[in-house]
VEXTIMI-796775 format. One record per atom (N, C-alpha, C): x, y, z; residue in one letter. Coordinates in steps of 0.2 Angstrom, whole numbers, padded with zeros to 4 digits, always signed. Example, Ala and Ser with C-alpha at 12.3 -4.5 7.8 and 13.67 -1.06 7.14 Angstrom:
REM VEXTIMI-796775
+0066-0028+0039A+0062-0022+0039A+0066-0016+0039A+0064-0011+0035S+0068-0005+0036S+0064+0000+0039S
This chain:
REM VEXTIMI-796775
-0314-0114+0032X-0309-0116+0037X-0302-0114+0033X-0302-0117+0028X-0298-0117+0022X-0293-0109+0022X-0298-0104+0023X-0297-0097+0021X-0293-0094+0027X-0292-0097+0033X-0290-0094+0037X-0282-0097+0039X-0281-0105+0034X-0275-0106+0036X-0269-0102+0032X-0270-0099+0027X-0264-0096+0024X-0263-0090+0031X-0266-0084+0031X-0262-0081+0036X-0260-0085+0044X-0263-0089+0046X-0260-0094+0051X-0254-0095+0049X-0252-0100+0043X-0245-0101+0042X-0241-0094+0040X-0244-0089+0036X-0240-0084+0038X-0237-0081+0044X-0240-0081+0048X-0239-0079+0056X-0234-0084+0060X-0234-0089+0058X-0232-0094+0061X-0225-0093+0058X-0225-0091+0051X-0218-0092+0047X-0212-0085+0050X-0218-0080+0051X-0214-0074+0053X-0210-0075+0059X-0216-0079+0066X-0214-0079+0071X-0206-0084+0071X-0207-0089+0066X-0202-0091+0067X-0194-0089+0065X-0194-0085+0060X-0190-0079+0057X-0187-0074+0063X-0192-0072+0068X-0192-0069+0072X-0187-0072+0077X-0189-0079+0079X-0185-0081+0084X-0180-0081+0082X-0177-0085+0074X-0172-0085+0073X-0166-0079+0074X-0170-0072+0073X-0168-0067+0072X-0165-0066+0080X-0170-0066+0085X-0170-0065+0091X-0165-0069+0094X-0164-0076+0093X-0160-0079+0097X-0154-0083+0095X-0152-0079+0086X-0146-0080+0084X-0140-0079+0087X-0137-0085+0086X-0130-0086+0089X-0125-0081+0087X-0121-0074+0090X-0118-0073+0086X-0111-0073+0082X-0109-0070+0075X-0104-0076+0073X-0098-0075+0078X-0093-0080+0078X-0089-0081+0083X-0082-0076+0081X-0079-0072+0086X-0076-0066+0084X-0067-0068+0082X-0065-0067+0077X-0059-0069+0075X-0053-0069+0081X-0049-0074+0083X-0044-0073+0085X-0037-0071+0084X-0034-0069+0088X-0026-0066+0087X-0020-0073+0085X-0019-0073+0078X-0015-0079+0077X-0009-0076+0081X-0007-0081+0082X+0003-0080+0085X+0007-0076+0079X+0011-0074+0083X+0019-0071+0080X+0023-0078+0079X+0027-0075+0074X+0034-0079+0074X+0039-0075+0074X+0046-0077+0075X+0052-0076+0075X+0054-0067+0077X+0055-0063+0075X+0057-0059+0078X+0050-0053+0081X+0045-0056+0077X+0040-0051+0078X+0036-0053+0086X+0037-0059+0087X+0036-0063+0095X+0040-0059+0100X+0045-0056+0099X+0048-0054+0103X+0047-0048+0106X+0049-0046+0112X+0049-0039+0114X+0041-0039+0117X+0041-0032+0121X+0035-0030+0124X+0026-0028+0120X+0030-0026+0115X+0025-0024+0111X+0020-0031+0110X+0022-0035+0110X+0017-0043+0108X+0014-0045+0113X+0019-0045+0119X+0015-0046+0126X+0008-0041+0126X+0009-0034+0127X+0004-0029+0126X-0001-0031+0121X+0000-0033+0116X-0005-0033+0110X-0010-0040+0113X-0006-0045+0115X-0010-0050+0117X-0013-0049+0123X-0012-0046+0128X-0016-0044+0133X-0022-0039+0131X-0021-0035+0128X-0025-0032+0125X-0031-0033+0120X-0029-0039+0116X-0033-0042+0112X-0038-0047+0115X-0036-0049+0121X-0038-0054+0125X-0040-0051+0130X-0042-0045+0132X-0045-0041+0135X-0053-0041+0133X-0052-0037+0127X-0056-0034+0121X-0063-0043+0121X-0058-0049+0118X-0062-0054+0118X-0067-0056+0123X-0064-0054+0130X-0066-0057+0134X-0073-0054+0136X-0070-0047+0134X-0077-0043+0134X-0082-0045+0131X-0081-0047+0123X-0086-0048+0118X-0091-0054+0120X-0086-0059+0123X-0090-0066+0126X-0095-0064+0131X-0094-0059+0135X-0099-0059+0139X-0104-0055+0136X-0103-0048+0132X-0107-0044+0128X-0105-0043+0121X-0108-0047+0117X-0106-0047+0110X-0107-0041+0105X-0112-0037+0108X-0116-0031+0104X-0112-0025+0109X-0104-0026+0112X-0102-0021+0116X-0098-0015+0110X-0100-0012+0106X-0098-0007+0102X-0091-0004+0102X-0090+0000+0109X-0083+0000+0109X-0077-0004+0109X-0079-0011+0110X-0075-0017+0111X-0074-0018+0105X-0080-0021+0101X-0079-0022+0094X-0075-0017+0089X-0076-0009+0092X-0072-0003+0088X-0064-0005+0090X-0062-0006+0095X-0055-0007+0097X-0054-0014+0096X-0056-0018+0094X-0052-0024+0093X-0053-0023+0084X-0057-0020+0082X-0055-0019+0074X-0049-0015+0073X-0048-0011+0076X-0042-0006+0073X-0037-0010+0078X-0036-0013+0082X-0030-0019+0084X-0030-0022+0079X-0032-0027+0074X-0032-0031+0069X-0030-0028+0063X-0030-0019+0063X-0029-0016+0057X-0021-0016+0059X-0020-0015+0064X-0014-0013+0066X-0007-0018+0065X-0013-0025+0067X-0009-0032+0066X-0007-0034+0060X-0012-0033+0055X-0013-0033+0049X-0006-0029+0048X-0005-0023+0047X+0001-0019+0045X+0008-0022+0048X+0007-0025+0055X+0014-0028+0058X+0016-0034+0055X+0011-0035+0054X+0012-0045+0050X+0013-0047+0045X+0010-0043+0040X+0008-0042+0034X+0002-0047+0032X+0001-0049+0037X-0005-0055+0036X-0012-0051+0035X-0013-0047+0028X-0018-0041+0027X-0024-0047+0025X-0025-0051+0022X-0029-0055+0022X-0035-0055+0027X-0030-0058+0032X-0033-0061+0038X-0036-0057+0042X-0034-0050+0042X-0034-0047+0048X-0039-0040+0046X-0039-0040+0040X-0041-0034+0036X-0049-0037+0038X-0050-0044+0035X-0057-0046+0033X-0060-0047+0041X-0055-0050+0046X-0056-0050+0055X-0060-0042+0054X-0057-0038+0053X-0059-0032+0056X-0065-0029+0052X-0066-0030+0044X-0073-0028+0042X-0078-0032+0045X-0077-0039+0048X-0083-0043+0049X-0085-0038+0056X-0080-0035+0060X-0082-0031+0066X-0082-0023+0064X-0083-0021+0060X-0085-0014+0059X-0091-0016+0056X-0093-0019+0050X-0099-0021+0048X-0105-0022+0053X-0102-0025+0057X-0108-0026+0064X-0110-0019+0067X-0105-0018+0067X-0105-0009+0072X-0111-0006+0066X-0110-0006+0061X-0113+0000+0058X-0119-0005+0055X-0120-0010+0055X-0127-0012+0056X-0131-0010+0060X-0128-0010+0066X-0133-0007+0072X-0134+0002+0071X-0126+0005+0069X-0126+0011+0068X-0123+0015+0064X-0126+0014+0057X-0123+0016+0052X-0121+0023+0052X-0122+0026+0058X-0119+0035+0058X-0113+0034+0062X-0108+0029+0064X-0105+0027+0067X-0097+0031+0066X-0096+0036+0067X-0090+0039+0064X-0082+0037+0065X-0083+0035+0070X-0077+0030+0073X-0076+0024+0068X-0080+0021+0068X-0083+0015+0061X-0081+0017+0055X-0084+0022+0052X-0083+0025+0046X-0076+0026+0044X-0073+0029+0048X-0066+0029+0046X-0061+0024+0047X-0064+0020+0052X-0059+0011+0051X-0061+0008+0045X-0066+0009+0042X-0069+0006+0036X-0065+0008+0028X-0067+0016+0029X-0063+0020+0024X-0056+0017+0025X-0053+0018+0030X-0045+0017+0030X-0043+0008+0028X-0049+0005+0029X-0048-0002+0027X-0047-0001+0018X-0054+0001+0015X-0054+0001+0010X-0048+0003+0004X-0045+0008+0009X-0040+0011+0007X-0032+0006+0005X-0032+0003+0011X-0027-0001+0012X-0027-0008+0006X-0035-0010+0005X-0036-0014+0000X-0036-0012-0008X-0034-0004-0008X-0035-0001-0016X-0041-0003-0018X-0046+0000-0015X-0053+0001-0016X-0054+0008-0014X-0052+0012-0018X-0051+0019-0018X-0058+0021-0017X-0060+0022-0023X-0068+0023-0024X-0072+0023-0016X-0071+0016-0014X-0076+0015-0009X-0074+0018-0003X-0066+0017-0001X-0063+0024+0003X-0066+0030+0004X-0065+0034-0001X-0067+0041-0003X-0074+0040-0002X-0079+0037-0003X-0087+0037-0001X-0088+0036+0006X-0086+0031+0010X-0083+0031+0016X-0080+0037+0020X-0075+0040+0018X-0074+0045+0021X-0077+0051+0019X-0079+0052+0014X-0086+0059+0013X-0090+0058+0019X-0093+0052+0019X-0099+0051+0023X-0097+0053+0032X-0089+0051+0034X-0091+0051+0041X-0086+0061+0042X-0084+0063+0036X-0084+0070+0037X-0088+0074+0039X-0093+0072+0035X-0100+0077+0038X-0103+0075+0044X-0100+0071+0047X-0105+0070+0054X-0099+0072+0059X-0092+0074+0056X-0086+0077+0061X-0082+0079+0057X-0083+0086+0055X-0079+0092+0051X-0072+0094+0054X-0072+0091+0062X-0067+0095+0065X-0062+0088+0068X-0061+0084+0065X-0056+0077+0064X-0049+0078+0059X-0044+0078+0063X-0040+0076+0057X-0038+0072+0053X-0039+0065+0058X-0039+0059+0054X-0042+0059+0047X-0048+0061+0046X-0053+0059+0041X-0051+0064+0036X-0048+0069+0038X-0043+0072+0031X-0037+0069+0029X-0034+0066+0034X-0031+0061+0029X-0033+0056+0027X-0037+0052+0027X-0040+0049+0022X-0044+0049+0017X-0046+0057+0016X-0048+0060+0012X-0041+0063+0007X-0036+0063+0009X-0029+0064+0005X-0030+0060+0001X-0030+0054+0006X-0026+0047+0003X-0031+0045-0003X-0036+0046-0002X-0041+0042-0006X-0039+0048-0013X-0040+0054-0012X-0040+0058-0020X-0032+0058-0021X-0027+0056-0018X-0022+0056-0020X-0020+0051-0025X-0023+0043-0023X-0024+0038-0028X-0029+0038-0032X-0034+0044-0032X-0036+0042-0038X-0037+0048-0044X-0030+0051-0041X-0027+0057-0045X-0030+0062-0047X-0033+0065-0039X-0035+0071-0041X-0031+0073-0034X-0026+0076-0037X-0022+0081-0034X-0022+0087-0031X-0026+0092-0033X-0027+0099-0031X-0031+0098-0024X-0035+0094-0023X-0040+0091-0019X-0038+0089-0014X-0032+0083-0014X-0028+0080-0010X-0023+0085-0005X-0021+0090-0009X-0019+0096-0005X-0022+0098-0001X-0029+0100-0004X-0032+0103+0000X-0033+0100+0008X-0035+0093+0007X-0037+0090+0013X-0031+0091+0017X-0025+0090+0014X-0019+0087+0018X-0019+0096+0023X-0018+0101+0018X-0019+0107+0022X-0023+0108+0027X-0028+0105+0027X-0034+0104+0031X-0032+0102+0038X-0030+0095+0036X-0027+0091+0041X-0022+0093+0046X-0018+0097+0043X-0012+0100+0046X-0015+0105+0052X-0022+0109+0048X-0023+0114+0052X-0026+0111+0058X-0031+0105+0058X-0034+0102+0064X-0028+0100+0070X-0025+0096+0067X-0019+0093+0071X-0014+0091+0067X-0007+0096+0067X-0001+0094+0063X+0002+0088+0070X+0003+0083+0065X+0007+0076+0068X+0011+0072+0063X+0013+0067+0066X+0015+0063+0062X+0012+0061+0056X+0006+0060+0055X+0001+0058+0051X+0001+0063+0044X+0000+0070+0046X+0000+0077+0044X+0006+0078+0041X+0011+0076+0044X+0016+0080+0041X+0021+0073+0034X+0017+0067+0037X+0019+0063+0032X+0015+0063+0025X+0009+0065+0025X+0005+0067+0020X+0007+0073+0015X+0010+0078+0018X+0012+0083+0016X+0018+0081+0012X+0024+0078+0016X+0028+0074+0011X+0027+0071+0005X+0023+0067+0004X+0021+0062-0001X+0018+0067-0007X+0014+0072-0004X+0012+0075-0009X+0019+0083-0013X+0022+0084-0009X+0030+0087-0011X+0033+0083-0015X+0034+0077-0014X+0037+0073-0019X+0034+0072-0025X+0027+0072-0025X+0021+0072-0031X+0024+0077-0035X+0024+0083-0033X+0025+0088-0037X+0032+0090-0037X+0037+0087-0035X+0044+0089-0038X+0049+0091-0032X+0045+0092-0027X+0049+0096-0020X+0052+0090-0017X+0057+0087-0018X+0060+0082-0014X+0065+0083-0008X+0066+0089-0008X+0070+0092-0002X+0064+0094+0004X+0059+0097+0000X+0053+0100+0005X+0049+0094+0007X+0050+0087+0004X+0047+0080+0005X+0050+0077+0011X+0057+0077+0011X+0064+0075+0016X+0062+0079+0023X+0061+0085+0022X+0060+0090+0028X+0054+0088+0032X+0049+0087+0027X+0040+0085+0031X+0042+0078+0033X+0046+0070+0029X+0045+0066+0033X+0052+0065+0041X+0057+0072+0039X+0060+0070+0045X+0055+0074+0051X+0050+0078+0051X+0045+0081+0055X+0043+0077+0056X+0040+0072+0053X+0034+0066+0056X+0038+0062+0059X+0047+0062+0057X+0048+0054+0062X+0049+0059+0069X+0051+0064+0070X+0051+0066+0076X+0047+0068+0080X+0041+0070+0077X+0034+0068+0080X+0032+0064+0083X+0032+0058+0080X+0030+0051+0083X+0036+0045+0088X+0032+0042+0090X+0037+0039+0097X+0041+0034+0094X+0048+0035+0096X+0054+0029+0093X+0049+0022+0094X+0051+0017+0090X+0050+0010+0091X+0044+0009+0089X+0038+0015+0090X+0031+0012+0085X+0032+0010+0078X+0029+0006+0077X+0027+0003+0069X+0027+0009+0067X+0021+0014+0069X+0018+0019+0063X+0026+0024+0063X+0030+0025+0068X+0035+0030+0069X+0040+0027+0065X+0044+0020+0066X+0047+0018+0060X+0045+0016+0052X+0039+0015+0051X+0038+0017+0045X+0039+0022+0042X+0037+0029+0046X+0040+0037+0042X+0048+0036+0040X+0050+0034+0046X+0058+0032+0046X+0061+0029+0037X+0057+0023+0039X+0058+0020+0030X+0057+0024+0025X+0053+0027+0026X+0050+0032+0021X+0054+0036+0019X+0057+0041+0024X+0062+0045+0024X+0068+0043+0022X+0072+0036+0022X+0077+0033+0021X+0075+0029+0013X+0069+0032+0011X+0070+0028+0004X+0068+0034-0001X+0067+0040+0003X+0066+0047-0002X+0073+0049-0002X+0079+0048+0003X+0085+0047+0002X+0088+0044-0004X+0086+0038-0003X+0089+0032-0007X+0087+0035-0016X+0080+0039-0015X+0078+0040-0022X+0085+0047-0025X+0087+0049-0021X+0092+0055-0022X+0097+0054-0023X+0100+0047-0021X+0107+0045-0023X+0110+0045-0017X+0107+0047-0011X+0111+0047-0004X+0110+0043-0002X+0113+0037-0002X+0113+0029+0002X+0118+0030+0008X+0121+0034+0010X+0124+0034+0015X+0118+0035+0022X+0114+0043+0020X+0110+0043+0024X+0103+0038+0024X+0103+0037+0017X+0098+0031+0017X+0098+0025+0022X+0104+0023+0023X+0109+0017+0029X+0107+0021+0035X+0109+0025+0036X+0107+0027+0042X+0099+0028+0046X+0096+0030+0043X+0089+0029+0043X+0087+0021+0046X+0087+0016+0040X+0087+0010+0041X+0091+0008+0048X+0096+0008+0047X+0100+0005+0055X+0096+0008+0062X+0094+0016+0060X+0090+0018+0067X+0083+0013+0068X+0081+0013+0064X+0074+0010+0062X+0075+0003+0066X+0079+0000+0062X+0081-0008+0065X+0085-0008+0074X+0086-0003+0074X+0089-0003+0082X+0081-0001+0087X+0078+0004+0084X+0073+0006+0089X+0066+0000+0089X+0067-0004+0082X+0063-0011+0081X+0066-0017+0078X+0069-0020+0084X+0073-0026+0079X+0070-0029+0076X+0071-0032+0069X+0069-0038+0064X+0066-0034+0060X+0065-0025+0061X+0058-0024+0057X+0059-0026+0050X+0056-0029+0045X+0057-0031+0039X+0057-0026+0036X+0055-0021+0034X+0054-0015+0029X+0062-0010+0031X+0065-0010+0037X+0072-0008+0038X+0076-0013+0033X+0075-0020+0035X+0078-0024+0031X+0080-0025+0025X+0073-0022+0024X+0070-0021+0015X+0077-0014+0012X+0076-0011+0017X+0079-0003+0014X+0087-0006+0015X+0090-0009+0020X+0098-0011+0019X+0098-0016+0013X+0093-0020+0011X+0093-0025+0005X+0095-0018+0000X+0092-0014-0001X+0092-0008-0007X+0095-0007-0009X+0103-0005-0002X+0108+0000-0002X+0112-0006-0003X+0112-0012-0002X+0117-0017-0002X+0118-0018-0011X+0110-0018-0014X+0108-0019-0022X+0113-0012-0025X+0112-0008-0022X+0114-0002-0027X+0121-0001-0025X+0126-0005-0020X+0130-0004-0019X+0137-0011-0022X+0129-0015-0027X+0130-0021-0031X+0134-0028-0026X+0133-0026-0022X+0133-0033-0015X+0127-0038-0015X+0126-0040-0021X+0121-0045-0021X+0119-0049-0019X+0125-0053-0013X+0123-0059-0008X+0121-0055-0004X+0123-0050+0000X+0121-0046+0004X+0114-0044+0005X+0112-0041-0001X+0105-0041-0003X+0100-0046-0003X+0102-0052-0003X+0098-0056-0006X+0098-0060+0002X+0102-0059+0008X+0102-0061+0013X+0097-0056+0018X+0098-0048+0017X+0092-0045+0019X+0085-0045+0018X+0084-0047+0010X+0077-0049+0010X+0074-0056+0011X+0078-0059+0012X+0075-0067+0013X+0074-0065+0021X+0079-0063+0026X+0075-0064+0033X+0070-0057+0033X+0069-0052+0027X+0063-0048+0028X+0057-0052+0028X+0058-0059+0021X+0051-0061+0020X+0050-0066+0025X+0055-0069+0029X+0054-0073+0034X+0051-0070+0039X+0050-0066+0039X+0045-0061+0045X+0039-0057+0044X+0039-0056+0039X+0033-0052+0034X+0031-0055+0027X+0024-0057+0028X+0020-0056+0020X+0020-0052+0016X+0024-0051+0011X+0025-0044+0008X+0027-0047+0000X+0021-0047-0005X+0025-0048-0011X+0031-0045-0013X+0031-0039-0011X+0037-0034-0015X+0043-0038-0012X+0046-0041-0007X+0051-0042-0006X+0053-0049-0010X+0047-0054-0013X+0049-0059-0017X+0050-0056-0025X+0048-0050-0026X+0047-0044-0032X+0055-0043-0031X+0056-0042-0025X+0064-0037-0025X+0068-0044-0027X+0067-0051-0024X+0074-0054-0024X+0072-0058-0032X+0067-0058-0036X+0068-0058-0041X+0073-0055-0044X+0073-0048-0045X+0079-0045-0047X+0086-0046-0046X+0085-0047-0038X+0092-0049-0037X+0096-0056-0038X+0091-0062-0039X+0094-0069-0041X+0097-0067-0049X+0094-0062-0050X+0093-0062-0059X+0103-0058-0058X+0103-0054-0056X+0109-0050-0056X+0115-0053-0052X+0112-0059-0048X+0117-0063-0046X+0117-0069-0049X+0114-0070-0054X+0117-0074-0061X+0113-0083-0057X+0106-0080-0056X+0105-0088-0052X+0097-0087-0054X+0097-0089-0063X+0091-0089-0065X+0086-0092-0064X+0088-0099-0061X+0082-0104-0061X+0078-0100-0054X+0081-0097-0048X+0078-0094-0041X+0074-0088-0045X+0078-0085-0050X+0073-0077-0051X+0067-0080-0054X+0068-0085-0060X+0060-0086-0060X+0055-0090-0057X+0059-0095-0051X+0054-0097-0046X+0052-0090-0042X+0056-0086-0041X+0054-0081-0037X+0049-0077-0040X+0049-0076-0045X+0046-0072-0051X+0037-0074-0050X+0038-0082-0050X+0031-0084-0051X+0029-0084-0043X+0032-0084-0038X+0030-0082-0031X+0025-0077-0032X+0029-0073-0033X+0026-0064-0034X+0020-0066-0037X+0020-0067-0042X+0013-0068-0047X+0008-0071-0042X+0010-0077-0040X+0003-0081-0037X+0000-0078-0031X+0005-0073-0027X+0003-0068-0021X-0003-0063-0024X-0001-0060-0027X-0003-0056-0031X-0010-0057-0032X-0010-0063-0037X-0015-0067-0040X-0021-0070-0035X-0018-0070-0030X-0023-0073-0026X-0027-0066-0021X-0025-0061-0021X-0026-0054-0018X-0032-0053-0023X-0028-0053-0030X-0032-0050-0036X-0040-0052-0035X-0040-0061-0035X-0046-0065-0035X-0050-0064-0031X-0046-0061-0024X-0053-0061-0018X-0054-0054-0020X-0051-0049-0022X-0054-0043-0025X-0059-0044-0029X-0058-0049-0034X-0065-0049-0040X-0071-0050-0037X-0070-0056-0032X-0074-0061-0029X-0079-0056-0022X-0076-0051-0020X-0081-0048-0015X-0079-0042-0015X-0083-0038-0018X-0083-0030-0018X-0081-0026-0014X-0079-0027-0006X-0078-0024-0001X-0072-0025+0003X-0068-0031+0000X-0062-0035+0003X-0058-0037-0003X-0052-0039-0001X-0049-0041-0006X-0044-0036-0009X-0037-0037-0012X-0032-0032-0013X-0031-0031-0020X-0034-0026-0023X-0034-0025-0030X-0026-0025-0032X-0024-0029-0038X-0016-0028-0038X-0015-0029-0044X-0018-0027-0047X-0017-0026-0056X-0011-0023-0057X-0010-0017-0056X-0004-0014-0055X+0003-0016-0055X+0003-0019-0049X+0008-0025-0047X+0009-0030-0052X+0004-0031-0054X+0004-0039-0057X+0005-0036-0062X+0004-0030-0068X+0006-0027-0073X+0016-0029-0074X+0017-0025-0069X+0025-0026-0068X+0027-0033-0068X+0027-0036-0063X+0027-0045-0063X+0027-0048-0069X+0021-0049-0074X+0022-0051-0079X+0026-0048-0084X+0030-0044-0084X+0035-0040-0086X+0041-0044-0086X+0040-0045-0080X+0047-0050-0078X+0049-0057-0079X+0041-0058-0082X+0042-0067-0085X+0040-0065-0092X+0042-0061-0095X+0040-0061-0102X+0034-0062-0104X+0029-0060-0101X+0023-0060-0102X+0019-0052-0104X+0018-0049-0110X+0018-0043-0111X+0010-0043-0112X+0006-0049-0115X-0001-0048-0116X-0004-0049-0110X+0000-0052-0105X-0005-0053-0097X-0003-0048-0093X+0002-0044-0095X+0005-0035-0091X+0001-0031-0094X-0001-0033-0101X-0005-0026-0103X-0013-0027-0100X-0015-0034-0098X-0022-0034-0097X-0023-0032-0090X-0018-0031-0085X-0019-0030-0079X-0016-0023-0079X-0013-0018-0083X-0009-0013-0084X-0018-0009-0085X-0022-0010-0089X-0027-0009-0092X-0032-0008-0087X-0034-0015-0083X-0039-0016-0077X-0039-0010-0074X-0031-0009-0072X-0030-0002-0065X-0031+0003-0069X-0030+0004-0074X-0031+0012-0078X-0037+0014-0078X-0043+0008-0080X-0049+0010-0080X-0052+0011-0075X-0049+0007-0069X-0052+0009-0061X-0048+0016-0060X-0045+0018-0060X-0043+0025-0058X-0037+0029-0066X-0041+0029-0070X-0036+0034-0075X-0032+0041-0073X-0033+0043-0069X-0030+0050-0067X-0025+0049-0063X-0022+0044-0062X-0017+0044-0057X-0010+0042-0061X-0006+0044-0059X+0000+0048-0063X+0004+0039-0063X+0004+0036-0057X+0007+0030-0054X+0005+0024-0059X-0003+0024-0062X-0005+0020-0066X-0004+0022-0072X-0005+0029-0073X-0003+0030-0081X+0005+0029-0082X+0010+0030-0078X+0015+0028-0079X+0017+0020-0081X+0013+0016-0077X+0014+0007-0078X+0010+0007-0084X+0005+0010-0088X+0002+0008-0093X+0006+0011-0098X+0009+0015-0099X+0016+0018-0104X+0021+0014-0102X+0025+0011-0097X+0030+0006-0097X+0027+0000-0102X+0022-0002-0101X+0019-0008-0105X+0018-0007-0111X+0016-0002-0113X+0016-0001-0120X+0023-0001-0123X+0026+0003-0121X+0033+0002-0122X+0036-0004-0121X+0037-0008-0116X+0039-0014-0118X+0036-0018-0125X+0030-0017-0127X+0026-0020-0132X+0029-0016-0137X+0032-0011-0136X+0035-0008-0145X+0029-0003-0146X+0025-0001-0143X+0018+0003-0145X+0020+0010-0142X+0026+0014-0145X+0030+0018-0141X+0024+0027-0142X+0019+0025-0147X+0015+0032-0147X+0011+0033-0142X+0007+0027-0141X+0002+0027-0134X+0006+0027-0129X+0014+0024-0127X+0018+0025-0123X+0018+0032-0121X+0021+0036-0126X+0022+0042-0125X+0016+0047-0123X+0011+0045-0127X+0004+0048-0123X+0003+0050-0115X+0003+0041-0114X+0002+0040-0107X+0009+0041-0102X+0014+0043-0103X+0020+0046-0101X+0019+0055-0100X+0017+0057-0104X+0017+0062-0104X+0011+0066-0099X+0006+0060-0099X+0000+0063-0094X+0005+0062-0085X+0007+0056-0086X+0010+0056-0079X+0014+0058-0076X+0017+0064-0083X+0022+0070-0079X+0019+0077-0076X+0015+0077-0076X+0008+0083-0076X+0012+0085-0069X+0014+0082-0063X+0013+0084-0059X+0021+0088-0057X+0026+0086-0059X+0031+0088-0061X+0036+0083-0056X+0034+0078-0057X+0037+0073-0051X+0044+0072-0055X+0048+0071-0048X+0058+0072-0050X+0060+0064-0048X+0053+0060-0047X+0056+0052-0048X+0061+0052-0054X+0068+0047-0053X+0073+0047-0058X+0070+0039-0062X+0065+0036-0060X+0064+0031-0062X+0057+0034-0068X+0054+0038-0066X+0048+0040-0070X+0052+0045-0075X+0056+0049-0074X+0062+0052-0079X+0063+0046-0083X+0066+0041-0081X+0072+0038-0086X+0068+0036-0090X+0060+0032-0087X+0056+0030-0093X+0055+0033-0099X+0051+0041-0096X+0051+0046-0100X+0055+0045-0106X+0060+0047-0104X+0068+0048-0109X+0066+0042-0113X+0068+0034-0112X+0067+0029-0115X+0061+0032-0121X+0056+0034-0118X+0051+0033-0123X+0050+0039-0128X+0051+0045-0126X+0054+0050-0130X+0057+0048-0135X+0065+0045-0133X+0069+0042-0139X+0064+0038-0143X+0063+0033-0141X+0061+0029-0146X+0055+0031-0150X+0053+0036-0150X+0046+0041-0152X+0049+0044-0157X+0054+0045-0156X+0058+0051-0162X+0060+0057-0158X+0060+0058-0152X+0062+0063-0148X+0069+0062-0145X+0074+0063-0147X+0081+0059-0146X+0082+0065-0139X+0083+0072-0142X+0086+0076-0139X+0082+0078-0132X+0074+0080-0132X+0070+0076-0126X+0072+0069-0121X+0072+0065-0126X+0073+0060-0121X+0080+0058-0120X+0088+0061-0123X+0095+0062-0119X+0093+0064-0115X+0090+0072-0114X+0090+0076-0108X+0087+0073-0101X+0082+0070-0102X+0077+0067-0098X+0084+0059-0093X+0085+0056-0097X+0090+0051-0095X+0093+0053-0092X+0098+0058-0094X+0104+0063-0090X+0101+0064-0086X+0096+0068-0085X+0092+0069-0078X+0091+0066-0072X+0089+0060-0076X+0086+0055-0071X+0093+0053-0067X+0099+0051-0071X+0104+0048-0068X+0109+0052-0064X+0108+0058-0064X+0111+0063-0060X+0106+0063-0055X+0100+0063-0053X+0099+0063-0050X+0097+0057-0045X+0100+0050-0046X+0101+0045-0042X+0106+0041-0048X+0111+0039-0048X+0116+0038-0049X+0115+0030-0048X+0112+0028-0045X+0111+0020-0041X+0103+0016-0045X+0102+0021-0050X+0096+0019-0052X+0095+0012-0056X+0087+0007-0055X+0087+0003-0056X+0092-0002-0061X+0097-0007-0062X+0101-0008-0065X+0100-0008-0071X+0094-0013-0075X+0092-0013-0080X+0089-0007-0085X+0085-0001-0080X+0083+0002-0081X+0091+0007-0085X+0094+0009-0080X+0101+0014-0079X+0104+0011-0087X+0106+0004-0086X+0109+0001-0092X+0107+0004-0098X+0099+0002-0100X+0096+0004-0105X+0095+0012-0107X+0094+0015-0103X+0096+0022-0103X+0104+0025-0106X+0110+0020-0103X+0116+0023-0106X+0118+0019-0112X+0114+0014-0115X+0114+0014-0120X+0111+0017-0125X+0107+0020-0124X+0103+0026-0128X+0106+0031-0129X+0110+0033-0124X+0114+0038-0123X+0122+0039-0129X+0122+0034-0128X+0129+0031-0130X+0127+0031-0138X+0120+0027-0140X+0120+0029-0147X+0117+0033-0150X+0117+0040-0146X+0115+0045-0151X+0120+0050-0152X
């Protein structure tokens, strides 16, 4: 009798597992969170609530409705961009996309969305792999080439990024394609060309939409980089008129006020932006502004808050290979502001190990070495960071300071002068250090 017992028990166990799988209750779909302040005003929020409400109703009646899951994931990705609440909305979108891909591993749109989320979270290698899988399924889609462009840029593979941007523009030249061209031109030192392409991007978009006004903010920032505060301010004011309360337009006006040494006005702009959108960058900017405005206690508190926000994201990334924002590069700069160079080096190295060919990462590690007095290591890295001929004045000024401290005074002097000529309103601390070195030569 006993010899029949094991097969019977095994069959019973398998039947129980099958019943659990068959009758399992689907996980509840994450809800739409309320917006607050200016974000809750206007027709966009009403339309978003109606659209998401309809999709949630569809999923309650048909939990495996792939189209509804995909549209809801896309809506939540956009809501993350609008509100800055990426931890909640990105994870909500990932759950929906993973459910689709569990059933349909070759769902092109789901792969693209998940690749986009991976890039947003700075999981660039994973984003590239997903985009490469997607492009094999549909090589005639422009958006996937944009993802491949972004991933290759972030991994420092610039020739391949250019090739992907060209393909994107061949398939469908639009706002997103022009924006990629702009960024690549900027990386390669063609700032006038970058401005031209980003202007085309704004004109190709619909005024007031988040994507259009984000492009306009980027155009304004390009003008800022060249020291053209008037045109930069015009772009930010236009974005604010088209999208009232837009946090990134307010931040742009804050930077313009900072460049004009109107620190109270700059602080007011950033506080308003910060009240609307969760973005560590606003706390980081306020750290500098409070110091310039001779409010050290507030500056230190804001610096700690920026680090706390970044560290939370970094922990999520360490705990979850798929989600959580890798923030080591940002943390490196944040720890320099709190005079913790050892922690800054730890995070700069972590980011460098993740993507050693990216010029921004090379610049970050170089700057940390410079702040630690390790000038030879800094010079080697900053030389690599300048290989695309970027004319970013911050990069040039840092390269000049590093060259000077490394015993190459003439080269350093030329680079510092070049940086200040491009942007006379360069970061106060950086500009003052550069001017002091020039005076001492």
